[in-house]
C-alpha positions in Angstrom: -24.0 1.7 -31.6 -24.1 3.0 -28.0 -21.5 1.5 -25.7 -22.3 1.0 -22.1 -19.9 1.0 -19.1 -21.8 -1.2 -16.6 -19.5 -0.3 -13.6 -20.4 3.3 -14.0 -23.8 4.4 -12.6 -25.0 7.3 -14.8 -28.6 7.4 -13.7 -27.9 10.5 -11.6 -24.7 12.3 -11.0 -26.2 13.8 -7.9 -27.0 10.4 -6.3 -25.6 10.2 -2.8 -23.1 7.5 -1.8 -24.3 5.1 0.7 -22.4 3.1 3.3 -21.1 -0.2 2.1 -23.7 -2.8 1.3 -22.7 -6.3 2.5 -24.1 -9.4 0.8 -23.0 -13.0 1.1 -20.4 -14.0 -1.5 -22.0 -16.2 -4.1 -20.3 -19.6 -4.1 -19.1 -21.0 -7.4 -18.0 -24.5 -8.2 -14.3 -24.8 -7.9 -14.1 -26.3 -11.4 -15.8 -23.1 -12.9 -13.5 -20.6 -11.1 -11.5 -18.4 -13.4 -9.2 -16.1 -11.4 -7.3 -13.1 -12.7 -4.1 -12.5 -10.6 -2.9 -9.0 -11.0 0.2 -7.1 -10.0 1.6 -3.9 -11.4 2.9 -4.4 -14.9 5.6 -1.7 -14.3 7.3 -4.0 -11.7 10.5 -5.7 -12.9 10.3 -8.3 -10.2 7.6 -10.6 -9.1 5.4 -9.9 -6.0 6.7 -12.2 -3.3 3.3 -14.0 -3.0 2.2 -14.4 -6.6 3.8 -17.8 -7.1 2.4 -19.0 -3.8 -1.1 -17.8 -4.8 -0.9 -19.6 -8.1 0.4 -22.7 -6.5 -2.5 -22.7 -4.1 -5.1 -22.2 -6.8 -3.5 -24.9 -9.1 -3.7 -27.3 -6.2 -7.5 -27.3 -6.9 -7.1 -27.1 -10.7 -8.5 -23.5 -10.7 -7.9 -21.6 -14.0 -5.4 -18.8 -13.5 -4.9 -15.8 -15.7 -2.1 -13.2 -15.6 -0.9 -10.4 -17.8 1.7 -11.0 -20.4 4.5 -9.1 -18.6 3.8 -11.2 -15.4 3.9 -14.4 -17.4 7.3 -13.4 -18.8 8.6 -12.7 -15.2 7.2 -16.1 -14.1 9.1 -17.8 -16.9 12.3 -16.0 -16.1 12.0 -16.9 -12.4 12.3 -20.6 -13.3 15.5 -20.3 -15.3 18.2 -22.5 -13.9 20.9 -20.6 -11.9 23.7 -21.8 -14.3 21.9 -20.0 -17.2 21.8 -16.7 -15.5 24.5 -14.1 -15.1 25.7 -13.5 -11.5 24.4 -9.9 -11.5 20.9 -11.2 -12.5 20.6 -13.9 -10.0 17.2 -14.3 -8.3 15.9 -16.3 -5.3 16.3 -19.8 -6.8 15.9 -21.3 -3.4 12.2 -20.8 -4.0 10.6 -24.3 -3.8 7.2 -23.2 -5.2 5.9 -25.5 -7.8 3.5 -24.1 -10.5 2.5 -25.3 -13.9 3.2 -22.5 -16.4 1.5 -24.4 -19.2 -1.8 -24.1 -17.2 -1.7 -20.4 -16.8 -3.4 -18.3 -19.5 -2.7 -14.8 -20.7 -5.4 -12.3 -19.7 -6.9 -10.5 -22.8 -10.0 -8.7 -24.0 -11.2 -12.0 -25.5 -11.3 -13.9 -22.2 -12.0 -10.8 -20.0 -15.7 -11.6 -19.8 -15.1 -15.2 -18.5 -13.2 -13.9 -15.4 -15.3 -14.4 -12.2 -12.7 -13.4 -9.5 -9.8 -11.0 -9.3 -6.8 -11.2 -6.9 -4.6 -8.1 -6.6 -1.2 -8.1 -5.0 0.2 -4.7 -4.2 -1.3 -1.5 -2.9 -4.2 0.8 -3.8 -2.5 1.7 -7.1 -2.6 -2.0 -8.1 -6.3 -2.2 -7.3 -7.0 0.9 -9.4 -5.2 -0.5 -12.4 -7.0 -3.8 -12.1 -10.4 -2.1 -12.0 -9.6 -0.1 -15.1 -9.1 -3.3 -17.1 -12.8 -4.1 -16.5 -14.3 -0.7 -16.9 -16.3 -1.7 -19.9 -17.8 -4.7 -18.2 -19.0 -5.7 -14.8 -16.1 -5.8 -12.5 -15.8 -9.3 -10.8 -15.5 -9.7 -7.1 -12.0 -8.6 -5.9 -9.8 -10.2 -3.3 -7.2 -7.5 -2.5 -3.9 -8.1 -0.7 -1.7 -5.2 0.5 2.0 -5.3 0.9 2.5 -2.9 3.8 1.4 0.0 1.7 -0.8 2.9 2.6 -4.4 2.8 1.4 -8.0 2.0 1.8 -8.7 -0.5 -1.0 -6.6 -3.5 0.2 -8.6 -5.7 2.6 -6.0 -8.3 3.6 -2.2 -8.7 4.2 -0.3 -10.8 1.7 0.7 -13.3 4.4 -3.0 -14.2 4.8 -3.3 -15.4 1.2 -3.8 -19.1 2.0 -6.5 -18.6 4.7 -8.3 -15.9 2.7 -8.4 -17.9 -0.5 -9.5 -21.0 1.2 -12.4 -19.4 3.0 -13.5 -17.2 0.0 -13.1 -19.8 -2.8 -12.8 -23.3 -1.5 -14.7 -23.7 1.7 -18.0 -22.4 0.3 -17.8 -24.2 -3.0 -20.5 -26.8 -3.6 -18.0 -29.3 -5.1 -15.4 -29.0 -2.4 -15.8 -32.7 -1.4 -14.5 -33.6 -4.9 -11.0 -32.4 -3.9 -8.4 -33.6 -1.5 -8.1 -30.6 0.8 -5.1 -30.2 3.1 -4.7 -27.1 5.2 -2.1 -26.4 7.8 -3.8 -23.5 9.5 -6.6 -23.0 11.9 -9.7 -23.2 9.7 -12.0 -21.2 12.0 -9.4 -18.6 13.2 -11.0 -15.1 12.9 -12.5 -15.9 9.5 -16.2 -16.3 9.2 -18.4 -16.3 6.1 -17.2 -14.2 3.1 -19.2 -11.2 2.1 -19.2 -8.9 -0.9 -18.6 -5.3 0.2 -20.0 -2.9 -2.3 -17.9 0.2 -2.2 -19.6 3.0 -4.0 -17.0 5.5 -5.2 -17.0 8.8 -7.1 -14.8 8.5 -10.1 -13.7 11.4 -12.3 -15.0 11.3 -15.9 -12.8 13.1 -18.5 -14.7 14.3 -21.6 -13.0 15.5 -24.8 -15.0 18.0 -26.9 -17.9 17.6 -24.6 -18.7 14.1 -25.6 -20.0 11.4 -23.2 -17.9 8.3 -22.4 -20.5 6.1 -24.2 -19.0 7.1 -27.5 -15.4 7.1 -26.3 -12.6 5.4 -28.2 -10.2 3.2 -26.3 -6.8 4.3 -25.2 -4.1 1.7 -24.7 -2.3 2.2 -21.3 1.1 3.8 -21.8 0.3 5.4 -25.1 0.6 9.2 -25.3 -2.0 9.8 -28.0 -5.3 11.0 -26.7 -8.6 10.1 -28.3 -10.2 12.5 -30.7 -13.4 12.2 -28.7 -14.8 10.4 -25.7 -13.6 10.0 -22.1 -11.5 8.2 -19.6 -12.1 7.5 -15.9 -10.0 8.2 -12.8 -10.6 6.5 -9.5 -8.0 8.6 -7.7 -7.0 11.7 -9.5 -6.4 13.6 -12.8 -3.2 15.8 -12.9 -2.5 18.6 -15.3 1.0 19.9 -15.0 3.7 21.8 -16.9 5.5 18.7 -17.9 9.0 19.2 -19.2 8.6 23.0 -19.7 10.1 25.5 -17.2 7.2 27.9 -17.5 4.2 28.4 -15.2 1.0 26.7 -16.3 -1.6 29.0 -17.8 -4.8 27.0 -17.4 -8.2 28.7 -17.6 -10.5 27.0 -15.1 -14.3 27.1 -15.4 -17.1 25.6 -13.2 -20.3 24.9 -15.1 -18.9 27.3 -17.8 -18.5 30.1 -15.2 -15.0 31.5 -15.1 -13.2 30.6 -11.8 -9.5 31.4 -12.2 -6.4 31.0 -14.2 -4.2 28.4 -12.7 -0.6 29.5 -12.6 2.0 27.3 -10.9 3.3 23.8 -11.5 -0.2 22.4 -12.2 -3.4 21.2 -10.6 -4.8 18.0 -9.1 -8.5 17.1 -9.5 -9.1 14.3 -7.0 -12.0 12.0 -5.9 -12.7 11.5 -2.3 -11.0 8.0 -2.6 -7.9 9.7 -4.0 -7.8 12.4 -1.4 -5.1 10.5 0.5 -2.9 10.2 -2.5 -1.1 13.1 -4.4 -3.8 15.5 -3.2 -2.8 15.0 0.4 0.9 15.5 -0.4 0.0 18.8 -2.2 -1.8 20.1 0.9 -5.4 19.1 -0.1 -7.9 18.0 2.4 -8.5 14.3 3.4 -12.1 13.5 2.7 -14.2 10.6 3.9 -14.6 8.0 1.1 -18.4 8.4 0.9 -18.6 12.1 0.3 -19.7 13.1 -3.2 -17.2 15.6 -4.2 -14.3 16.6 -6.5 -11.2 18.2 -4.9 -9.4 20.9 -6.8 -5.8 21.3 -5.4 -3.1 23.5 -6.9 0.5 22.2 -7.2 2.9 24.8 -6.0 0.7 27.8 -7.0 2.3 31.1 -7.7 -0.2 32.8 -5.4 -0.5 32.3 -1.7 -4.2 32.9 -1.8 -4.8 29.9 -4.1 -6.2 27.5 -1.6 -7.6 24.0 -2.3 -11.4 23.7 -3.1 -13.9 21.0 -2.5 -16.6 21.0 -5.2 -19.9 19.0 -5.7 -19.3 16.0 -7.9 -22.1 16.9 -10.4 -20.5 20.2 -11.5 -18.5 20.2 -14.7 -14.9 21.5 -14.3 -13.3 22.7 -17.5 -9.6 23.2 -17.9 -8.4 25.0 -21.0 -4.8 25.6 -22.1 -4.7 29.3 -22.7 -3.8 30.6 -26.1 -1.3 32.9 -24.3 0.5 29.9 -22.7 4.3 30.1 -23.0 4.4 26.3 -23.0 3.3 24.5 -26.2 1.4 22.0 -24.3 0.7 20.6 -20.8 0.8 17.0 -19.5 -2.4 15.3 -18.5 -2.2 12.1 -16.3 -5.1 9.9 -15.3 -4.3 7.9 -12.2 -0.7 7.9 -13.4 -1.7 5.4 -16.1 -2.8 7.3 -19.2 -0.8 10.3 -20.2 -1.5 12.7 -23.1 -0.9 16.3 -23.9 -3.2 19.3 -23.8 -2.1 21.8 -26.5 -2.8 25.5 -26.6 -6.5 26.2 -27.1 -7.5 22.6 -26.2 -9.7 21.8 -23.2 -11.0 18.9 -21.2 -14.1 18.6 -19.0 -14.1 16.7 -15.8 -17.2 15.5 -13.8 -17.9 13.0 -11.1 -19.7 9.8 -11.7 -20.6 6.8 -9.4 -18.8 3.5 -9.6 -19.7 0.4 -7.5 -16.7 -1.8 -6.7 -17.2 -5.3 -5.2 -14.6 -6.4 -2.6 -14.5 -9.7 -0.8 -14.2 -9.3 3.0 -15.2 -11.1 6.2 -17.1 -9.9 9.3 -18.8 -6.7 8.1 -17.6 -3.6 10.0 -18.8 0.0 10.4 -17.4 1.9 7.5 -16.7 5.0 9.6 -14.9 3.0 12.2 -12.8 1.3 9.6 -12.0 4.7 8.0 -10.9 6.2 11.3 -8.8 3.1 12.0 -7.0 3.3 8.6 -6.5 7.0 9.0 -4.5 6.5 12.2 -2.9 3.1 11.5 -1.9 3.7 7.9 -1.4 7.5 7.6 -0.5 8.1 11.3 -2.7 11.2 11.0 -1.9 13.8 13.6 0.3 11.4 15.4 2.3 12.9 18.2 2.8 12.5 22.0 -0.1 13.8 24.0 0.8 16.9 26.1 0.7 16.1 29.8 -0.7 18.3 32.5 1.6 19.9 35.1 0.6 17.5 37.9 1.8 14.5 35.9 5.0 16.2 34.8 5.9 17.0 38.5 5.2 13.4 39.5 7.3 12.0 36.7 10.3 14.2 37.6 10.4 12.9 41.2 
């Protein structure tokens, strides 16, 4: 039976991205809200705002879902100080009150019932949350950043109470059924909530030339790759030499046309969204989010003439581990989440595909203006003192 990935638009790989589409956020009764609160599972400590967010939601009896590792951290955070070793002490001065018994573990079984997502972290956290819903329609996301660099986080963590009130409570039809107490300015800078549809090019990895509709599932963290099918990357796919000391020997083809043999530490294939990630650190170009393209950027190439390329998203890029490779295999990483090996003679195909991501925001803005603002405020792009003319220099020296 054919599987469908509803968040991936496969009608035309050459379809052009359009500027964000803003539509009013559909209000839901408070009693029907089912909110998935996500933070990076790799973190050993809780996000400073997650308990406050849960406490706020539980004030209105909103159903909360978290991953199993987060639930374990929540349980550990409420252990009495006397029960904990001195070197494991946490911030027990926390007065947040949450009901652990009313929090459910997120799973495939209840995935389809989730109607809102809250992420706490940076762009990487948003990427991981999206991947949990790749098989189904991704619910509207409320994304909070923690002073990290990125373009996918719409709010600061300190705004959680105001943002959640205006996007979940204030617009609900049954809000009058609840005792609502707020200690902030209800109308300060927040208007009506909108859904900002961010169309993005994602990278589709195909094994043995098969389409993702027949892919088998990979569990995050496992090293075994599927025998067939594909995975998706919102930011980048990295093929590197792994633990071997030898140069990579990767044959690269574009639409089956030989391009080059990649010799170096590896190669990054990035989407325009991921152009400000590892791609930028490796010397690749920064690309506007709405450009349909795939960036091919070498990692420490053994040739000075090997410069980064920007390719159309509809081309198929093939990477094959050469039979003459000194290394037994290379490491393949998809958004830093899925890792598997590419053995001698094996190949993967990579192609762009469109994905529409729904973000909750307020006061629609010009996408280009927002991109320029983030480029300067987050990345401090080309930041340096402006050179003065000689007249101003003479005046300042007097």
